[in-house]
C-alpha positions as CSV (number, residue, x, y, z in Angstrom):
1,M,74.5,90.4,101.3
2,E,74.2,91.6,97.7
3,S,76.3,94.6,96.5
4,A,74.5,97.8,95.5
5,R,77.5,98.8,93.4
6,L,76.5,101.0,90.4
7,H,77.8,100.3,86.9
8,P,77.9,102.5,83.8
9,I,74.9,102.2,81.5
10,D,74.6,99.0,79.5
11,W,73.3,100.6,76.3
12,S,72.1,97.2,75.0
13,G,70.0,96.6,78.0
14,L,68.8,100.1,78.6
15,S,65.0,100.4,78.5
16,R,63.3,102.0,75.6
17,S,60.2,102.5,77.8
18,R,58.9,106.0,78.3
19,A,60.3,108.0,81.1
20,L,57.6,108.9,83.7
21,S,59.3,111.2,86.2
22,A,62.5,112.6,87.5
23,Y,63.6,113.4,91.1
24,L,66.6,114.3,93.2
25,G,68.3,111.2,94.4
26,K,71.8,110.4,95.8
27,I,74.5,108.0,95.0
28,Y,77.6,107.2,97.1
29,F,81.1,107.8,95.7
30,A,84.0,106.1,97.5
31,A,87.6,107.4,96.8
32,Y,90.9,106.5,98.4
33,G,93.8,108.7,99.3
34,R,97.3,108.3,100.4
35,N,100.5,110.2,101.0
36,A,102.4,109.5,97.8
37,W,105.8,111.3,98.1
38,H,107.1,114.2,100.2
39,S,103.7,115.2,101.6
40,T,102.0,115.0,98.1
41,W,98.5,113.8,98.7
42,V,96.9,111.6,96.0
43,S,93.2,110.9,95.7
44,R,91.9,108.2,93.3
45,Y,88.9,106.2,92.5
46,T,88.3,103.0,90.6
47,A,85.5,103.4,88.0
48,G,84.0,100.0,88.4
49,Y,84.1,100.0,92.2
50,S,83.6,103.5,93.4
51,F,79.9,104.2,92.9
52,H,77.1,102.7,95.0
53,A,73.4,102.9,95.5
54,T,73.6,102.7,99.3
55,H,76.0,104.0,102.0
56,E,76.3,100.4,103.5
57,S,77.4,99.0,100.1
58,A,80.1,101.7,99.8
59,R,81.3,100.9,103.4
60,R,81.5,97.2,102.7
61,D,83.4,97.8,99.5
62,V,85.9,100.1,101.2
63,E,86.5,97.5,104.0
64,S,87.3,94.9,101.3
65,R,89.7,97.1,99.5
66,R,91.6,99.0,102.2
67,V,95.3,98.6,102.6
68,Q,97.8,100.0,105.1
69,G,98.4,103.7,104.6
70,S,95.2,104.5,102.7
71,T,92.4,106.7,103.8
72,W,88.9,106.7,102.3
73,T,86.2,109.2,101.7
74,I,82.6,108.4,100.9
75,R,80.6,111.3,99.5
76,E,76.8,111.5,98.9
77,L,76.5,112.9,95.4
78,P,73.3,114.5,94.1
79,A,71.8,112.5,91.2
80,L,69.2,113.2,88.7
81,V,67.1,110.0,88.8
82,V,64.8,109.3,85.8
83,A,62.2,106.5,86.3
84,A,60.3,104.5,83.8
85,R,58.1,101.4,84.1
86,K,61.0,99.3,83.2
87,G,64.1,100.6,84.9
88,L,65.7,103.9,85.7
89,I,68.9,105.9,85.2
90,A,70.9,108.0,87.6
91,V,73.0,110.9,86.3
92,S,75.5,112.6,88.5
93,E,78.8,114.6,88.3
94,I,81.9,114.3,90.4
95,N,84.5,117.0,91.2
96,T,82.1,119.9,91.3
97,A,80.0,121.9,93.8
98,T,77.4,122.7,91.1
99,P,76.3,119.3,89.8
100,L,74.9,119.2,86.2
101,K,75.3,123.0,85.8
102,R,76.9,122.5,82.4
103,W,74.0,120.6,81.0
104,P,71.1,122.9,80.0
105,P,67.5,121.6,80.1
106,D,67.5,120.7,76.4
107,F,65.7,117.3,76.1
108,G,64.8,117.6,72.4
109,R,62.1,115.0,71.6
110,S,63.6,112.5,74.0
111,L,61.0,110.7,76.1
112,T,62.6,107.3,76.8
113,L,65.4,106.4,79.3
114,R,67.7,105.5,76.4
115,G,67.0,108.8,74.6
116,L,67.4,110.9,77.7
117,A,70.6,109.2,78.7
118,K,72.1,110.0,75.4
119,R,71.4,113.7,76.0
120,W,74.0,113.9,78.7
121,R,77.4,113.5,77.2
122,P,80.7,114.3,78.9
123,R,82.2,117.7,78.0
124,G,85.9,117.7,78.1
125,S,86.3,115.4,81.2
126,D,84.9,112.2,82.5
127,D,83.3,113.8,85.5
128,L,79.7,113.1,84.2
129,K,78.6,109.7,85.5
130,K,75.5,107.8,84.1
131,F,74.2,104.6,85.6
132,G,71.5,102.2,84.7
133,V,70.0,101.0,88.0
134,T,68.5,97.6,88.4
135,G,67.3,95.8,91.4
136,Y,67.1,99.0,93.5
137,V,65.0,102.1,93.5
138,P,66.9,105.0,95.1
139,P,64.6,107.0,97.4
140,P,64.3,110.7,97.0
141,A,67.3,112.4,98.6
142,E,67.1,113.7,102.1
143,L,69.1,116.9,102.8
144,P,71.8,117.7,103.7
145,F,74.2,115.6,101.7
146,Q,77.0,114.1,103.8
147,T,80.6,113.1,103.5
148,W,82.4,110.4,105.7
149,T,86.2,110.2,106.1
150,S,87.7,106.9,107.4
151,V,89.6,106.6,110.6
152,S,91.8,103.5,111.1
153,H,92.5,102.0,114.5
154,G,94.6,99.2,113.0
155,G,94.1,96.5,110.3
156,Q,92.4,94.1,112.7
157,Y,89.5,96.5,113.3
158,R,86.8,97.9,111.1
159,L,87.2,101.5,110.0
160,A,85.6,104.2,112.0
161,W,84.0,107.1,110.1
162,R,84.0,110.8,110.7
163,Q,80.8,112.4,109.3
164,Q,80.7,116.0,107.9
165,T,78.3,118.2,106.0
166,P,80.3,119.6,103.1
167,A,80.0,123.4,102.6
168,G,79.3,125.0,99.2
169,L,77.2,122.3,97.5
170,E,74.8,124.1,95.2
171,L,71.7,122.2,94.3
172,S,69.7,124.8,92.5
173,W,71.0,123.8,89.0
174,I,70.1,120.1,89.4
175,Q,66.7,121.0,90.9
176,D,65.9,123.3,88.0
177,L,67.0,120.6,85.6
178,I,64.7,118.1,87.3
179,A,61.7,120.5,87.2
180,A,62.3,121.2,83.5
181,L,62.5,117.5,82.8
182,N,59.3,116.8,84.7
183,D,57.5,119.6,82.8
184,H,58.8,118.1,79.5
185,L,57.5,114.7,80.4
186,Q,54.1,116.0,81.5
187,A,53.7,118.1,78.4
188,A,54.4,115.1,76.2
189,A,51.9,113.0,78.1
190,R,49.0,115.4,77.3
């Protein structure tokens, strides 16, 4: 089965076609943790492997990378998805309960996927994630967003997963950004 792993934007291949609409989608973020030393908990992710378009892809990837002593968490992250006739981009942010709050709805004259993707630049950290999505169209997000934590019953068995609804996730900022972007695109189409 084909992987639905997400990769950072390939600027050379990013469509210059006009963006048509934006919506709230979700991406799946897989991170591993382990007890490092004297009860010090370490949580990490691998940039090229940790972001997925589907929950199933994230689970398959985790199964292939698990090692003794590690635990895994898969989080559904809110994503701003911008669609055009030729491709789409997904923009999300990790390590925050208020995704995309730091990015005001200032789109300038940008109307293409390429132009809009350049509007979101990391500010002091690498928590902002931008993906060019090919071969898959993420459906609009269904609420609430979920988190799964792995439970191991031994290396010869597949991981079990404990599902939770995280508290404190604030979607109003990203929803306002999506509304403003759709207004921007509609006004430019007139």
